[in-house]
N, C-alpha and C positions, 0 to 999 in steps of 0.2 A: 504494500500500500504506500502511495506517495504521500509525503508530509508537506502540507502547504502552510504558509504563514500569512498573516494579515498585519499591516502596519497599524500602529496605535491611532493614527489619523483616520485611516479607512475604517477601523473598528468603531470609532466615535461617530463617523458619518453613517455607518450602517445602523448603529443604535438609534440615532436621531430619526432616520427614515422609518425604522420599525416602530418607534415610539409614536409616530403619526397615526399608525394603524391600530396598535394595541398597547395597553399599558405594560411597562417593563418593571419587573421586580428583581432586585439584586441584593446580595448581602452588603450590609453597611455596618461599620463598627460603632458600637455604643458602649463606651467603657471598655471592659475586657471581653465583651461578647459580640457576636455578629447576629444581626437580625435582617430578615428580608424586608425591604421597604420599596415603595414605588419610586422609580427613578424618573426624574424630569430631564428634559434635554439640556438644561443648564447645569445639572448636577451630576454629570457622568464621571467626573474626576474622582469622586470619593467612593467608588465601588470597590469592594474588597474581594477580588477574584483570586483563586489559587491559594486561599488560606484554609483555616479549619472550617468545619461544618457549622452553618448557622444554627441557632437555638431551635428555631421552628422547623418542623418537618414539612415536606411537600403536601402532606395530607391537609394542612391548614388552608391550602389553596383550593382543594378539591371538595372537601366536606366541611361546610360551615358549622361552627359550634352550635348554632341554633338556626332554625329556618321555619318560617310560618307556612304551615301546610293547609290551613283552613281559617275561615273567619265566620263568626256567627251571622247567619242570615245572608251571607254572600258567597258567591262561588270563588274559590281560590284562583288567582291568576298566576300562572307559572311563566316566567320569562326565560328566554334563553340566557344561559350563562355567558358572561362576557369573556372573550379570549384574553389570555394573559401570556406574556413571555417571561420566563423565569431563567435568570442567568445564575451561574455558579452552583447549580445543583450537583451534589456529589453522587458517585456511582452507587453508594449504599442506599441513598434516598430513591434513586431511580429503580433499583432492584425491589424496594419495598412497594413500589407501585404495582408490580406484578402480583404481589400478595393481595393488595387491595382489589385489583381486578378480579382475582379468583373468588373473593368474598362477595363483592358487590355486583358482579355481572352474572349472567346466566351460565356460570361455569359448573364445575363438578362439586363445589362446596354445597353441602346441605346443612341448614341450620337445625340442630337437634331440638 
């Protein structure tokens, strides 16, 4: 497999173009820890890529801690989830998504 590189200027330009279409979340340092935060086009310089894993898991982007499923006397309105771009995800987090897929999709997992 061929290894390709992108310059820092081109990478910033790519992120600015992607940010026009979808919100970008990337790890940022707060004290001694990293947290995923939304990145705006003017704050691309303080992204912490290639460091330790952020505190949050990718699950926090996929499954909200609470979600309204119904309202009294009204029909629930379900909107499409907005697309998000997540930078700096570690391979262990990506592997955990396979487990979530097997639990939440129509896979082989059967809830006892």
